[in-house]
Every structure is written in C-alpha cells, then in structure tokens.
C-alpha positions as CSV (number, residue, x, y, z in Angstrom):
1,M,-2.4,-11.5,21.7
2,S,-1.9,-14.4,19.4
3,A,-4.4,-16.4,21.5
4,I,-7.0,-13.7,20.9
5,V,-6.5,-13.9,17.2
6,E,-6.7,-17.7,17.3
7,I,-9.9,-17.7,19.2
8,A,-11.4,-15.1,16.9
9,G,-10.3,-17.1,13.9
10,R,-12.1,-20.1,15.1
11,A,-15.3,-18.2,16.1
12,G,-18.5,-19.0,14.2
13,T,-18.6,-16.0,12.0
14,G,-19.9,-17.8,8.9
15,L,-16.7,-16.7,7.0
16,P,-14.0,-19.1,5.7
17,P,-11.4,-19.7,8.4
18,A,-8.6,-18.0,6.5
19,K,-10.7,-14.8,5.9
20,A,-12.0,-14.8,9.5
21,R,-8.4,-15.0,10.8
22,R,-7.3,-12.1,8.5
23,L,-10.2,-10.0,9.8
24,A,-9.2,-10.9,13.4
25,L,-5.6,-9.8,12.7
26,L,-6.8,-6.5,11.2
27,A,-9.1,-5.9,14.2
28,T,-6.2,-6.7,16.6
29,G,-3.9,-4.3,14.8
30,L,-6.4,-1.5,15.1
31,I,-6.7,-1.7,18.9
32,F,-3.5,0.3,19.7
33,P,-4.0,3.1,17.1
34,L,-7.7,3.5,18.1
35,A,-6.6,3.7,21.8
36,L,-4.1,6.4,20.9
37,L,-6.7,8.3,18.9
38,G,-9.1,8.1,21.9
39,L,-6.4,9.5,24.3
40,W,-5.6,12.2,21.8
41,W,-9.3,13.2,21.6
42,I,-9.7,13.2,25.4
43,A,-6.6,15.2,26.0
44,S,-7.7,17.8,23.4
45,A,-11.3,17.9,24.7
46,R,-10.3,18.5,28.3
47,G,-7.6,21.0,27.5
48,W,-4.7,18.9,28.9
49,L,-2.6,20.0,25.9
50,P,-2.8,23.4,24.3
51,E,-3.7,23.4,20.6
52,Q,-0.3,25.0,19.9
53,I,1.3,21.8,21.0
54,L,-1.2,19.2,19.8
55,P,-4.2,20.2,17.6
56,A,-7.5,18.5,18.1
57,P,-8.2,15.4,15.9
58,A,-11.2,17.1,14.3
59,Y,-9.0,20.1,13.3
60,V,-6.3,17.8,11.8
61,Y,-9.0,15.9,10.0
62,Q,-10.4,19.1,8.5
63,T,-6.9,20.2,7.5
64,G,-6.3,16.9,5.8
65,R,-9.6,17.0,4.0
66,D,-9.0,20.5,2.7
67,M,-5.5,19.5,1.5
68,I,-6.9,16.6,-0.3
69,L,-9.7,18.5,-1.9
70,S,-7.4,21.3,-3.0
71,G,-5.0,18.8,-4.5
72,E,-2.1,20.0,-2.4
73,L,-1.5,16.8,-0.5
74,L,-1.9,14.6,-3.6
75,Y,0.5,16.8,-5.5
76,H,3.3,16.5,-2.9
77,T,2.6,12.8,-2.5
78,G,2.9,12.4,-6.3
79,V,6.2,14.3,-6.3
80,S,7.6,12.0,-3.5
81,L,6.4,8.8,-5.2
82,G,7.9,9.9,-8.5
83,R,11.3,10.4,-6.9
84,V,11.1,7.1,-5.1
85,L,10.1,5.3,-8.3
86,V,13.2,6.5,-10.2
87,G,15.7,6.2,-7.4
88,F,14.5,2.9,-6.2
89,T,14.5,1.4,-9.7
90,I,18.1,2.5,-10.2
91,G,19.3,1.4,-6.8
92,A,17.4,-2.0,-6.8
93,G,18.7,-2.7,-10.3
94,L,22.3,-2.0,-9.4
95,G,21.9,-4.0,-6.2
96,L,20.4,-7.0,-8.1
97,V,23.3,-7.0,-10.6
98,L,25.9,-6.6,-7.9
99,G,24.4,-9.3,-5.7
100,I,24.2,-11.7,-8.6
101,A,27.8,-11.0,-9.5
102,M,29.1,-11.6,-6.0
103,G,26.8,-14.6,-5.5
104,L,28.1,-16.3,-8.7
105,S,31.7,-15.4,-8.3
106,E,33.7,-15.7,-5.1
107,T,36.5,-13.7,-6.8
108,V,34.1,-10.8,-7.3
109,E,32.9,-11.1,-3.8
110,D,36.5,-11.1,-2.4
111,Y,37.3,-7.9,-4.3
112,V,34.0,-6.0,-3.9
113,K,32.4,-7.1,-0.6
114,P,34.8,-5.5,1.9
115,L,34.5,-2.0,0.2
116,F,30.8,-2.5,-0.2
117,L,30.3,-3.3,3.5
118,A,32.3,-0.2,4.4
119,F,30.1,1.8,2.0
120,A,27.0,0.3,3.7
121,Q,28.1,1.4,7.2
122,I,27.8,5.1,6.3
123,P,24.2,6.2,7.0
124,T,22.4,7.3,3.9
125,L,21.9,10.9,5.2
126,G,25.6,11.0,6.0
127,W,26.3,11.3,2.3
128,I,24.2,14.4,1.8
129,P,26.9,17.1,2.7
130,L,29.4,15.6,0.3
131,L,26.8,15.1,-2.5
132,M,25.5,18.6,-2.1
133,L,29.0,19.9,-3.0
134,L,29.2,17.5,-6.0
135,V,25.7,17.6,-7.5
136,G,23.9,20.5,-5.8
137,I,20.5,20.3,-4.1
138,E,18.4,19.5,-7.1
139,E,16.7,16.2,-8.2
140,T,20.0,14.5,-8.8
141,L,20.9,14.6,-5.1
142,K,17.5,13.1,-4.1
143,I,17.7,10.3,-6.7
144,I,21.2,9.3,-5.5
145,I,20.2,9.3,-1.9
146,I,17.1,7.2,-2.7
147,A,19.2,4.8,-4.8
148,K,21.7,4.4,-2.0
149,G,18.9,3.4,0.4
150,A,17.8,0.6,-2.0
151,I,21.2,-0.8,-3.2
152,V,22.5,-2.1,0.2
153,P,19.6,-4.4,1.2
154,M,19.0,-5.4,-2.4
155,T,22.6,-6.5,-2.9
156,M,23.0,-8.3,0.4
157,N,19.7,-10.2,0.2
158,T,20.3,-11.2,-3.5
159,L,23.8,-12.5,-2.5
160,T,22.2,-14.4,0.5
161,G,19.5,-15.8,-1.8
162,I,21.9,-17.0,-4.5
163,R,24.2,-18.6,-1.9
164,G,21.2,-20.3,-0.3
165,V,20.0,-22.1,-3.4
166,S,20.0,-25.9,-2.7
167,P,23.0,-27.7,-4.2
168,K,20.5,-30.4,-5.3
169,Y,19.0,-27.9,-7.7
170,I,22.4,-27.1,-9.1
171,E,23.2,-30.7,-9.6
172,V,19.9,-31.2,-11.5
173,G,20.8,-28.3,-13.7
174,R,24.2,-29.7,-14.4
175,A,22.6,-33.1,-15.2
176,L,20.4,-31.5,-17.7
177,R,23.4,-29.8,-19.2
178,F,22.1,-26.2,-18.7
179,S,24.3,-23.4,-19.9
180,R,25.4,-20.7,-17.4
181,W,22.5,-18.5,-18.6
182,Q,20.0,-21.3,-18.3
183,M,21.3,-22.2,-14.9
184,L,20.9,-18.6,-13.8
185,R,17.5,-18.1,-15.3
186,L,15.9,-21.4,-14.5
187,V,17.6,-22.6,-11.3
188,V,19.5,-19.9,-9.4
189,L,17.2,-16.9,-9.7
190,P,13.9,-18.8,-9.0
191,G,15.5,-20.3,-5.9
192,A,16.6,-16.9,-4.7
193,V,13.3,-15.2,-5.3
194,P,12.2,-15.2,-1.6
195,S,15.4,-13.5,-0.5
196,I,15.3,-11.1,-3.4
197,F,11.8,-10.0,-2.5
198,T,13.0,-9.4,1.0
199,G,15.6,-7.2,-0.4
200,I,13.0,-5.3,-2.5
201,R,10.8,-4.7,0.5
202,Y,13.6,-3.5,2.7
203,G,15.1,-1.5,-0.1
204,L,11.8,0.2,-0.8
205,T,11.3,1.0,2.9
206,H,14.8,2.4,3.1
207,S,14.3,4.4,-0.1
208,W,11.1,5.9,1.3
209,T,12.6,7.0,4.6
210,S,15.7,8.3,2.8
211,L,13.5,10.3,0.5
212,V,11.7,12.0,3.4
213,G,15.0,12.7,5.1
214,V,16.5,14.4,2.0
215,E,13.3,16.3,1.4
216,L,13.5,17.7,4.9
217,L,16.9,19.2,4.1
218,A,16.8,20.1,0.5
219,S,13.5,20.4,-1.3
220,S,10.7,22.7,-2.2
221,E,8.2,19.9,-3.0
222,G,7.2,16.6,-1.5
223,L,5.9,15.2,1.8
224,G,9.2,15.9,3.6
225,Y,8.9,19.6,2.4
226,L,5.4,19.7,3.9
227,L,6.9,18.6,7.3
228,V,9.5,21.4,7.2
229,W,7.0,24.0,5.9
230,G,4.5,23.1,8.6
231,R,7.1,23.3,11.3
232,Q,8.4,26.7,10.1
233,M,4.9,28.2,10.0
234,F,4.0,26.3,13.3
235,W,1.1,24.6,11.5
236,L,1.2,21.4,13.5
237,D,-2.0,20.2,11.9
238,T,-0.1,20.2,8.5
239,V,2.8,18.4,10.1
240,I,0.5,15.7,11.5
241,V,-1.3,15.3,8.1
242,A,2.1,14.9,6.3
243,M,3.2,12.3,8.9
244,I,0.0,10.3,8.4
245,A,0.4,10.5,4.6
246,I,4.0,9.3,4.9
247,G,3.1,6.4,7.1
248,L,0.1,5.3,4.9
249,V,2.0,5.5,1.7
250,G,4.8,3.4,3.2
251,L,2.3,0.8,4.5
252,I,0.5,0.6,1.2
253,M,3.7,0.0,-0.7
254,D,4.8,-2.7,1.7
255,K,1.5,-4.5,1.6
256,G,1.5,-4.2,-2.2
257,L,4.9,-5.9,-2.4
258,D,3.6,-8.6,0.0
259,R,0.7,-9.3,-2.2
260,T,2.9,-9.4,-5.3
261,E,5.2,-11.9,-3.7
262,L,2.3,-14.1,-2.8
263,L,1.0,-14.0,-6.4
264,I,4.4,-14.9,-7.7
265,Q,4.9,-17.7,-5.1
266,R,1.5,-19.1,-4.8
267,W,2.8,-22.1,-2.9
268,K,3.5,-19.9,0.1
269,R,-0.3,-19.4,0.6
270,Q,-0.6,-22.8,2.0
271,E,2.0,-21.9,4.7
272,R,0.1,-18.8,5.7
C-alpha cells in the first residue's frame, strides 16, 4: 500500500509533491470504506439482508438528512460536545498538573504513581456503578467519567515528556541561571510539548469514547442516547446515523489536534 502512495505521489499531476502525496493518501484511505459501502448497497439491493437487520444505504442517508434538517442530530451532537469540552478540560488540566509534579519531583512520583497506576487499571466504565450511588445519573456523573478518560493518558504522557527532556537543555538553563519557574516555562515544557500533545490526543479520544459509553447507560440527550433510543425502537437507520456521527466527530477532533500540533511545532513539517 505504501508503494502505491509513493508512486501516486511521484505521478505527474501538476501539483506540488507534498500536496499530491496527501491526496494520494486520502484516496488510499477511501478505498476500504467505499468497498464496504458498495457491498452494503449490493446486499441491500439483492435482498441478501432484510431491512430489519440492515437498512439500505439510501434509507440511512435519507434518515440522516432528515435528522440534520430538523436539527435533531445537531442538537444531540452539540450536547455531547459540550460535555466533552467540560470534562476533558478538567481531566486534561488535572493530568497536566499531576504529570508535571511527578516529572519534576521523584518524591511525588514515589508517593503518587503506584496508587495512580492502580487507579488507571480500572476501566472508565467500571466506575459508573459506584459513581451513580455517589452523584446520581445527572451531568456530574458524565463529567467525572469524561475527566477520568482524559486524566490518565495526559498524566503519563506529560510525565514521559518531562523525563525525556535532554539533559543538555537543562544544563543550558542552569548556565543561564534560570529560576525554577523559568526552567519550567522556557526549557522543560517546550521540550515536553510533543509528548504532551500525544497525551491530549489520546485523552480526547478516551474522553469521547467514555462519553458515548456513559450516555448509553444514563442519559436522555446526546449521541449515545440516540444509539439506545434507536435500538429500543428498532430504528436501525437512526443507530447507523448516530454511529457515523460519532465516528466523524471523533475523526474531526483528532485531525484538528494534529493540525494544531503542526502549527505549534512548524519544524515538524519538514519531517512529514
């Protein structure tokens, strides 16, 4: 597959090589989804699968169009995104602070890391029964679950990034007589940015999947709720539309973070 991309990137398209390669990668990534869509259409057209099991693509498209025009899909997507924004901000912020504290102090790491690793081993959804008893099933439960999904990857990647800063940079900071705050702001954190961004991306992904999971169990709004409602009513077209929306929103968020990282670290463009 990589050979196909390389050949396409070198083909005489009249486009700059970098842009031609990106278009070739995009085209390559669409091959499998389009093949699945074709099989789905053929199976529906020939009646291999009843509509009660798998609705026709045209029917799902019409349902999605109607849900967008009515505002229903956008409303539930907005509710889910709002929850993720709040929960992820809290979890990522706590993870950043905790990762920095453990990265700068071995004493803090010795005391905190064992318990934190044990905390991280419990699946996010495994906390729901206990949290339901403590905070109920309203928005607080969802925010806590989303925050938990973000805090673990954010903490561990921040810790790894800080510990991975080159000792040479630390020596330069000491030679310039930086204070601890200047060392953190001008040397440590900039050196840890790639790893921190990895934590942000993984944390956002985990937050998004955790949100959908908790909405499946305890919600009357959001994309996860649409999945449950569609299943209960046996509206499989609604279920598929909600699944597509969840995947697209997650992909857009991930690509947006990728672009943000490239803008912050412009030197990485030359490596790509």
